[in-house]
N, C-alpha and C positions, 0 to 999 in steps of 0.2 A: 375080423369080419369074414364071413364065409361066402362071399360072392353076392350078397344082396343085403338091403336094409329096408326096414319098414318104418314109416312115419305114421303114427296114430294121433287122432285128434277127435274132438266132439263138436258137433254143430247140428242145428235143425234146418239148415238151408236147403239140403238136397233130399230127394225122394227116398224114403225108407218105408213107405206105407202102401203105395199103389203098385201092385204087380202088373206090369204092362203085358199086353197080348203077345208081343214079340219076344218076351223073355224066354230063354232056353229053360231056366229053372226059376222057381219062386224066389230064389235068393240073389238074382242077378241085378241087384241095385248098383248104382254107380254111373249110369249113363250120363246123367246131368253133371256130376262131379268130373268125370273124365273129359267131357266136352269143354267144361269151364277151365280145367287145368291145362288142357291142350292149347287153348287160346292164350292163356297167360304165358305159357312157355314160349309159344311162337312170338308173342309180343316182346319177350325178353331175348330174342335173337337165336333161339333154338329152332330146330326143324322137327316139329311134332306132327306125326301123321294122324289121320282120322281114327278115333277109337273104334274098337270092335268088341263084340260080346264074346265072353268065354262062359263056361258052365258055372263059374263061381262069381262073376262080376264083369268088369270091363278092362281092356288093355289097349295101349297104343305104343308105338315106337317113337323114340326121340333120338336125334343126333345133335351133338354139340361139337366144339373144337377138340374135345378129348376123345370121344368115342360114341358108340351107339348103345342104346339102352332100351329096355322094356319097362314101362310104367303100368302097373295094375292098380285098380281101385275096387274096393268092395266095402260094404257097410253092414252094420247090425243095429237095429232099433233098440233103444233103451226100454226096459220094462217099467211099467207103472208111471209113464209120463203123459201129461195131457196132450202134448204135441207128438203125434205119431211119427213125425220125421226126426225127432230128437234121437241121436245115437252116436255111435263111434264109427269112424271111418279109418280105413287102413290104405295107405298109399305105399305100394311095394315097388322098389327100384332094383333092377338087376341089369347087369352089363351083358350085352350081346357078345357071345364068345364063339370062336370056332370049335369044332369037335376036338381038334388037336389041343386047343387051350384047355378045354374041359378035361380031357384025358390026362394032361400033364399038370393040371392045377395052375395054369398061367392066366394072366390078364383078368384077374378077379377084380370086382368092384372094390375100390379103395375108399375109405372114409373121407379122404381129402378131395375126391373128384367133385368138380363144380356142380354136377347135376343134383347132388344131395343138398348142398347149401342153396342152390337156386330154387328147388322145390320147397324146401323149408321156409325160405324167405317169402315166397309167394303165399304159402299157407298162413304163416304167422302175421302177415300184413292185414289179414281179415279180422275185424273186431268181433265177429260172431263165431269164431273158431276158438276152442279152448282145450285145455288139458293135453298138451302135446307131450309125446314121448316117442322114443325110438326103440325098436327091437331088432 
């Protein structure tokens, strides 16, 4: 693992079709997914801060008993479907590290850290989410 992991899945639950006036770019989907996931993680005993927009999607910080993390979300609509919100979502998890950690290659995200399994469990509990895989 090189310091981050991505969990991908498909659903039509979240907005992939309406570009909001406040979006930095036309591709900044994920506001509703980020808010939903932040709420779920807080309900599961983590400390997830309010999501904020990036030029590629949405991101928020999360702390648990092991460390501090960044969670990003972004999505792409599927081509040729009747439901314009059908598409693939990417949840990106990276560990917050000091400059020294980055320079020395220390304190990287480990596949065994609870944040990964916690997010995966939250996502997989939803019956309208499908085709999970990690990158």
